[in-house]
C-alpha positions as CSV (number, residue, x, y, z in Angstrom):
1,X,-4.1,-90.0,9.0
2,X,-2.5,-86.4,9.0
3,X,-1.3,-86.7,5.5
4,X,-4.7,-87.9,4.3
5,X,-6.5,-85.0,6.0
6,X,-4.0,-82.6,4.7
7,X,-4.3,-83.8,1.1
8,X,-8.3,-83.6,1.5
9,X,-8.0,-80.0,3.0
10,X,-5.6,-78.8,0.3
11,X,-7.9,-80.2,-2.5
12,X,-10.8,-78.3,-1.1
13,X,-8.7,-75.1,-0.8
14,X,-7.4,-75.1,-4.3
15,X,-10.7,-75.9,-6.0
16,X,-12.3,-73.3,-3.8
17,X,-9.9,-70.7,-5.1
18,X,-10.8,-71.6,-8.6
19,X,-14.6,-71.5,-7.9
20,X,-14.3,-68.0,-6.4
21,X,-12.1,-66.9,-9.2
22,X,-14.7,-67.9,-11.7
23,X,-17.4,-66.3,-9.5
24,X,-16.0,-62.9,-10.3
25,X,-14.8,-63.6,-13.9
26,X,-17.9,-65.3,-15.3
27,X,-20.5,-62.6,-14.4
28,X,-18.1,-59.9,-15.6
29,X,-17.5,-61.7,-18.9
30,X,-21.3,-62.0,-19.5
31,X,-22.1,-58.4,-18.5
32,X,-19.3,-57.0,-20.7
33,X,-20.7,-59.1,-23.6
34,X,-24.5,-58.2,-23.2
35,X,-24.6,-55.1,-20.9
36,X,-27.7,-56.9,-19.4
37,X,-28.1,-57.5,-15.6
38,X,-30.9,-60.0,-16.4
39,X,-28.4,-62.0,-18.6
40,X,-25.9,-61.9,-15.9
41,X,-28.3,-62.9,-13.1
42,X,-29.6,-65.9,-15.2
43,X,-26.0,-67.0,-15.7
44,X,-25.1,-67.0,-12.0
45,X,-28.4,-68.6,-11.1
46,X,-27.2,-71.6,-13.1
47,X,-25.0,-72.2,-10.2
48,X,-27.6,-72.0,-7.4
49,X,-30.3,-74.3,-8.7
50,X,-28.4,-77.8,-9.0
51,X,-27.9,-78.3,-5.2
52,X,-31.6,-78.6,-4.9
53,X,-32.0,-81.2,-7.5
54,X,-28.8,-82.8,-8.7
55,X,-27.4,-82.5,-5.2
56,X,-29.7,-85.1,-4.1
57,X,-28.6,-87.6,-6.6
58,X,-25.1,-86.9,-5.8
59,X,-25.9,-87.7,-2.1
60,X,-27.0,-91.2,-3.1
61,X,-23.9,-91.6,-5.3
62,X,-21.5,-90.8,-2.6
63,X,-23.2,-93.5,-0.2
64,X,-23.3,-96.0,-3.1
65,X,-19.7,-95.7,-4.4
66,X,-16.1,-95.1,-3.1
67,X,-16.1,-91.4,-2.0
68,X,-12.6,-90.9,-3.0
69,X,-13.1,-92.0,-6.6
70,X,-16.2,-89.9,-6.9
71,X,-14.1,-86.8,-5.9
72,X,-11.4,-87.6,-8.3
73,X,-13.6,-88.4,-11.3
74,X,-15.7,-85.4,-10.6
75,X,-13.0,-82.9,-10.2
76,X,-11.3,-84.3,-13.3
77,X,-14.6,-84.0,-15.4
78,X,-15.1,-80.4,-14.2
79,X,-11.6,-79.4,-15.4
80,X,-12.4,-80.8,-18.8
81,X,-15.8,-79.0,-19.0
82,X,-14.3,-75.9,-17.8
83,X,-11.9,-75.7,-20.7
84,X,-15.1,-75.7,-22.8
85,X,-15.5,-72.0,-21.9
86,X,-12.7,-71.3,-24.4
87,X,-14.4,-72.9,-27.3
88,X,-17.7,-70.9,-26.7
89,X,-16.3,-67.5,-25.8
90,X,-17.4,-65.9,-28.9
91,X,-20.9,-67.5,-29.0
92,X,-24.2,-66.4,-27.4
93,X,-24.0,-65.4,-23.9
94,X,-26.6,-68.2,-23.0
95,X,-24.0,-70.8,-24.1
96,X,-22.0,-69.6,-21.1
97,X,-25.1,-69.9,-18.7
98,X,-25.8,-73.4,-19.9
99,X,-22.3,-74.5,-19.4
100,X,-22.1,-73.0,-16.0
101,X,-25.2,-74.9,-15.2
102,X,-23.7,-78.3,-16.5
103,X,-20.4,-77.8,-14.6
104,X,-22.3,-76.8,-11.2
105,X,-24.4,-79.9,-11.7
106,X,-21.4,-82.0,-12.0
107,X,-19.8,-80.4,-9.1
108,X,-22.6,-81.4,-6.9
109,X,-21.1,-84.7,-6.4
110,X,-18.0,-83.4,-4.7
111,X,-19.5,-81.9,-1.6
112,X,-21.4,-85.0,-0.2
113,X,-18.5,-87.1,-1.0
114,X,-15.8,-84.8,0.6
115,X,-17.9,-84.3,4.0
116,X,-18.8,-87.9,4.2
117,X,-15.3,-89.1,3.5
118,X,-13.8,-86.7,6.3
119,X,-15.1,-88.9,9.3
120,X,-13.5,-91.8,7.7
121,X,-10.1,-90.0,7.9
122,X,-10.5,-88.5,11.4
123,X,-11.3,-90.1,14.8
124,X,-14.5,-88.8,16.2
125,X,-12.8,-86.9,19.0
126,X,-11.2,-84.5,16.5
127,X,-14.1,-84.1,14.0
128,X,-14.8,-80.6,15.3
129,X,-11.2,-79.6,14.5
130,X,-11.5,-81.2,11.0
131,X,-14.7,-79.4,10.4
132,X,-13.2,-76.1,11.4
133,X,-10.3,-76.6,9.1
134,X,-12.7,-77.0,6.3
135,X,-14.3,-73.7,7.2
136,X,-10.8,-72.2,7.3
137,X,-10.0,-73.3,3.7
138,X,-13.3,-71.8,2.4
139,X,-12.5,-68.4,4.1
140,X,-9.0,-68.5,2.7
141,X,-10.3,-69.1,-0.7
142,X,-13.0,-66.4,-0.3
143,X,-10.1,-64.0,0.5
144,X,-7.7,-65.0,-2.4
145,X,-10.3,-66.1,-5.3
146,X,-12.3,-63.0,-5.9
147,X,-9.3,-60.6,-6.0
148,X,-7.5,-63.1,-8.1
149,X,-10.3,-63.5,-10.6
150,X,-10.7,-59.7,-10.9
151,X,-6.9,-59.2,-11.5
152,X,-6.7,-62.1,-14.0
153,X,-9.7,-61.0,-15.9
154,X,-8.5,-57.5,-16.0
155,X,-4.8,-58.1,-16.7
156,X,-4.9,-61.3,-18.7
157,X,-8.3,-61.8,-20.1
158,X,-11.1,-64.4,-20.0
159,X,-8.7,-67.2,-21.1
160,X,-6.4,-66.9,-18.2
161,X,-9.3,-67.0,-15.7
162,X,-10.6,-70.3,-17.4
163,X,-7.3,-71.9,-17.5
164,X,-6.7,-71.3,-13.8
165,X,-10.2,-72.6,-12.9
166,X,-9.5,-75.7,-15.0
167,X,-6.1,-76.1,-13.3
168,X,-7.3,-76.0,-9.8
169,X,-9.8,-78.8,-10.5
170,X,-7.1,-81.0,-12.0
171,X,-4.9,-80.3,-9.1
172,X,-7.7,-81.1,-6.7
173,X,-8.2,-84.3,-8.3
174,X,-4.5,-85.2,-8.0
175,X,-4.4,-84.4,-4.4
176,X,-7.4,-86.5,-3.6
177,X,-5.8,-89.4,-5.5
178,X,-3.1,-89.3,-3.0
179,X,-5.4,-90.1,0.0
180,X,-4.7,-93.7,0.9
181,X,-6.7,-94.2,4.2
182,X,-10.3,-94.8,3.3
183,X,-12.1,-97.1,5.6
184,X,-15.1,-98.7,4.1
185,X,-18.3,-96.9,5.1
186,X,-20.4,-99.9,5.6
187,X,-23.1,-98.5,3.5
188,X,-26.5,-100.4,3.6
189,X,-26.7,-99.7,-0.1
190,X,-24.0,-102.4,-0.8
191,X,-26.4,-105.3,-0.7
192,X,-29.1,-103.3,-2.5
193,X,-27.3,-101.4,-5.2
194,X,-30.0,-102.0,-7.6
195,X,-32.6,-100.2,-5.9
196,X,-33.8,-96.8,-7.5
197,X,-32.2,-93.6,-6.6
198,X,-35.6,-92.4,-5.3
199,X,-35.9,-95.1,-2.8
200,X,-32.3,-94.6,-1.7
201,X,-32.8,-90.9,-1.4
202,X,-36.0,-91.6,0.6
203,X,-34.2,-93.7,3.0
204,X,-31.7,-90.8,3.8
205,X,-34.5,-88.2,4.1
206,X,-36.5,-90.6,6.3
207,X,-33.3,-91.1,8.6
208,X,-33.1,-87.3,8.8
209,X,-36.5,-86.7,9.7
210,X,-36.9,-89.5,12.3
211,X,-33.7,-88.4,14.0
212,X,-34.8,-85.7,16.4
213,X,-31.7,-83.6,16.8
214,X,-30.7,-84.0,13.1
215,X,-34.2,-82.8,12.1
216,X,-34.0,-79.8,14.3
217,X,-30.5,-78.9,13.0
218,X,-31.6,-79.0,9.3
219,X,-34.5,-76.7,10.0
220,X,-32.5,-74.3,11.9
221,X,-29.8,-74.1,9.3
222,X,-32.6,-73.6,6.5
223,X,-34.1,-70.7,8.6
224,X,-30.6,-69.2,8.5
225,X,-30.3,-69.7,4.8
226,X,-33.6,-68.3,4.0
227,X,-32.3,-65.0,5.6
228,X,-29.1,-65.3,3.8
229,X,-31.2,-65.1,0.6
230,X,-32.2,-61.4,1.6
231,X,-28.5,-60.6,1.9
232,X,-27.7,-62.2,-1.5
233,X,-30.3,-60.1,-3.1
234,X,-30.1,-56.9,-1.1
235,X,-26.5,-56.4,0.3
236,X,-25.4,-54.5,-2.7
237,X,-28.4,-52.2,-3.0
238,X,-28.1,-51.5,0.9
239,X,-24.4,-50.6,0.4
240,X,-25.1,-48.3,-2.5
241,X,-28.1,-46.6,-0.8
242,X,-27.0,-46.2,2.7
243,X,-23.1,-46.9,3.1
244,X,-20.8,-46.4,0.1
245,X,-20.0,-47.8,-3.3
246,X,-18.9,-50.9,-5.1
247,X,-15.5,-50.5,-3.8
248,X,-17.0,-50.4,-0.2
249,X,-18.9,-53.8,-1.0
250,X,-15.5,-55.4,-2.0
251,X,-13.8,-54.3,1.3
252,X,-16.9,-55.7,3.2
253,X,-16.7,-59.0,1.6
254,X,-12.8,-59.2,2.2
255,X,-13.2,-58.1,5.8
256,X,-15.7,-61.0,6.3
257,X,-13.2,-63.4,4.9
258,X,-10.5,-62.2,7.3
259,X,-12.9,-62.6,10.3
260,X,-13.9,-66.1,8.9
261,X,-10.1,-67.2,8.9
262,X,-9.9,-66.0,12.6
263,X,-13.1,-67.7,13.5
264,X,-12.3,-71.1,11.9
265,X,-8.6,-71.0,13.6
266,X,-10.4,-70.5,16.9
267,X,-13.0,-73.3,16.3
268,X,-10.3,-75.7,15.6
269,X,-9.2,-75.2,19.3
270,X,-12.5,-75.5,21.0
271,X,-15.1,-77.2,18.7
272,X,-14.1,-80.8,20.1
273,X,-14.5,-79.7,23.6
274,X,-18.1,-78.5,23.5
275,X,-21.6,-79.4,22.3
276,X,-21.6,-78.4,18.7
277,X,-25.2,-77.4,18.7
278,X,-24.6,-75.0,21.6
279,X,-21.6,-73.5,19.8
280,X,-23.8,-73.2,16.8
281,X,-26.4,-71.4,19.0
282,X,-24.1,-68.9,20.3
283,X,-22.4,-68.3,17.0
284,X,-25.8,-67.6,15.3
285,X,-26.9,-65.4,18.1
286,X,-23.7,-63.4,17.9
287,X,-23.8,-63.2,14.1
288,X,-27.6,-62.0,14.4
289,X,-26.8,-59.1,16.8
290,X,-23.6,-58.0,14.6
291,X,-25.9,-58.1,11.5
292,X,-28.6,-56.0,13.1
293,X,-26.2,-53.3,13.9
294,X,-24.5,-53.6,10.5
295,X,-27.7,-53.2,8.6
296,X,-29.1,-50.3,10.5
297,X,-26.2,-48.0,11.8
298,X,-26.0,-46.0,8.6
299,X,-29.5,-44.5,9.3
300,X,-27.7,-42.5,12.0
301,X,-24.1,-42.5,10.9
302,X,-23.7,-43.0,7.1
303,X,-20.0,-43.9,6.9
304,X,-18.4,-46.9,5.4
305,X,-15.7,-48.0,7.9
306,X,-18.2,-49.3,10.5
307,X,-19.7,-51.7,8.0
308,X,-16.2,-53.1,7.2
309,X,-15.3,-53.4,10.8
310,X,-18.7,-55.1,11.9
311,X,-18.7,-57.4,8.9
312,X,-15.1,-58.5,9.8
313,X,-16.2,-59.2,13.4
314,X,-19.2,-61.1,12.1
315,X,-17.0,-63.3,10.0
316,X,-15.9,-64.9,13.2
317,X,-19.2,-66.3,14.2
318,X,-20.1,-67.1,10.6
319,X,-17.1,-69.4,10.6
320,X,-17.9,-71.0,13.8
321,X,-21.6,-71.6,12.5
322,X,-20.4,-73.2,9.4
323,X,-17.8,-75.5,11.1
324,X,-20.3,-76.6,14.0
325,X,-23.0,-77.2,11.5
326,X,-20.7,-79.7,9.6
327,X,-19.5,-81.4,12.8
328,X,-23.0,-81.7,14.0
329,X,-24.1,-83.4,10.8
330,X,-21.1,-85.7,10.8
331,X,-21.8,-86.8,14.4
332,X,-25.7,-87.2,14.2
333,X,-25.6,-89.2,10.7
334,X,-24.9,-93.0,10.4
335,X,-21.8,-93.4,8.3
336,X,-23.5,-95.1,5.4
337,X,-26.1,-92.3,5.1
338,X,-23.8,-89.2,5.4
339,X,-23.7,-88.5,1.7
340,X,-27.5,-88.3,1.4
341,X,-27.7,-86.3,4.6
342,X,-25.3,-83.7,3.4
343,X,-27.0,-83.5,0.1
344,X,-30.3,-83.2,1.8
345,X,-28.9,-80.4,4.0
346,X,-27.5,-78.5,0.9
347,X,-30.6,-79.0,-1.1
348,X,-32.9,-77.6,1.8
349,X,-30.3,-74.7,2.3
350,X,-30.4,-73.9,-1.5
351,X,-34.2,-74.1,-1.6
352,X,-34.7,-71.8,1.5
353,X,-32.2,-69.3,0.0
354,X,-33.9,-69.2,-3.4
355,X,-37.2,-68.6,-1.7
356,X,-35.4,-65.8,0.4
357,X,-33.9,-64.2,-2.8
358,X,-37.4,-64.2,-4.6
359,X,-39.2,-62.8,-1.5
360,X,-36.4,-60.2,-0.8
361,X,-36.9,-58.8,-4.2
362,X,-40.5,-58.4,-3.9
363,X,-40.4,-57.0,-0.4
364,X,-37.8,-54.5,-1.0
365,X,-39.9,-53.2,-3.9
366,X,-42.6,-52.4,-1.4
367,X,-40.7,-51.5,1.9
368,X,-37.3,-50.8,0.8
369,X,-33.8,-52.3,1.3
370,X,-34.0,-52.5,5.0
371,X,-36.1,-55.7,4.9
372,X,-32.6,-57.1,4.7
373,X,-32.9,-57.4,8.4
374,X,-34.7,-60.6,7.9
375,X,-31.2,-62.0,7.6
376,X,-30.3,-60.9,11.2
377,X,-33.8,-62.1,12.5
378,X,-33.1,-65.6,11.2
379,X,-29.8,-65.9,12.8
380,X,-31.2,-64.5,16.1
381,X,-34.1,-67.0,16.0
382,X,-32.0,-69.9,15.1
383,X,-29.5,-69.0,17.9
384,X,-32.1,-68.8,20.6
385,X,-33.9,-72.0,19.5
386,X,-30.4,-73.9,19.5
387,X,-29.5,-72.7,23.0
388,X,-33.0,-73.5,24.3
389,X,-32.7,-76.9,22.8
390,X,-29.4,-77.7,24.4
391,X,-30.5,-76.3,27.7
392,X,-33.7,-78.3,27.8
393,X,-31.6,-81.6,27.4
394,X,-29.0,-80.5,29.9
395,X,-30.6,-83.0,32.5
396,X,-29.9,-86.0,30.3
397,X,-26.6,-87.9,30.9
398,X,-23.8,-86.0,29.4
399,X,-21.7,-87.1,26.4
400,X,-18.8,-85.5,24.6
401,X,-21.0,-85.2,21.5
402,X,-24.7,-84.9,22.1
403,X,-26.6,-87.7,20.5
404,X,-23.6,-89.5,19.6
405,X,-24.6,-92.8,21.4
406,X,-28.3,-92.1,21.3
407,X,-30.1,-95.2,20.0
408,X,-32.5,-92.9,18.2
409,X,-29.6,-91.3,16.3
410,X,-27.1,-94.0,15.5
């Protein structure tokens, strides 16, 4: 089991490093070619839209087919498609945007398959540890990938960044191919494989809506992601106007990754001992308080170092929030429906974030960049709601994982 989990974890780490490398290199490439912020934004947007639509098809696929094979085939195809950047480097900028959209659409098949496969490799009593390790590899990649992408693009050029990204996908596929312990997930789709994708997706959505704790979890996380849309749109303007320069923004993002590594390591020790929704609530509440200070302190003390320090501290609850969200989704969802549930969660999150980005731009035009505080408010409200919910059910018979044996949930 440990070998299989290590292979899956390593696969996620290397692919995320490649993704974060291209996250820096691709926008820089487009901006250098066009000198157009709009062209750059449209290129990046191509990676944000697929979870809302294609991700739902991917969720059905991961419940219908062998999840290990889905990951291997997807990663291999992404590697081949990424090499396509080399052939269109001298073409119109929108070719790059279209290819980014295609690669991101194909990539949607990895997430649901990976997170639905993990509970097949780990006993339930250690799901919290495994989910925390997933948050850890994401934060390690967040620390390494952007810096690596910037250095590669500056020193070796666009081709080097593309080759690295393609290589990480190929290595990820090879690592997953080494996973041998893959218990059948007893999908209800096995006997009804000819049903339409729409009906299968609706089955997963109905399960999520009819499961009270799962429904609440999805809504709380979507609330947080709506606020995250404000950060995506307004963090750079906030830093520029009130705190420092683009270099300051780089330090802030790196500090968050360092804090995230610390938070994920801590979560591996405690996640399986506590109610994941309660941990999620405390993490959201802590993050909200730290963000409120981070967004507003410069009104009284316009220096950069507190932002770096505070964001590093906030990285800890961010990682705990991510880990406990994943753990709760795995526990509250029936094995044969996990792929669709994860896809639905990411689709809702992506939609909420896109709405947040849109409203943030409109609101900031009228009221200024401090409307970014919507993000802090989202975390605070989600944290309070999660803690109230867990407190209200404290009179029920205790179980290690709330809802794990609830007939309404399983």
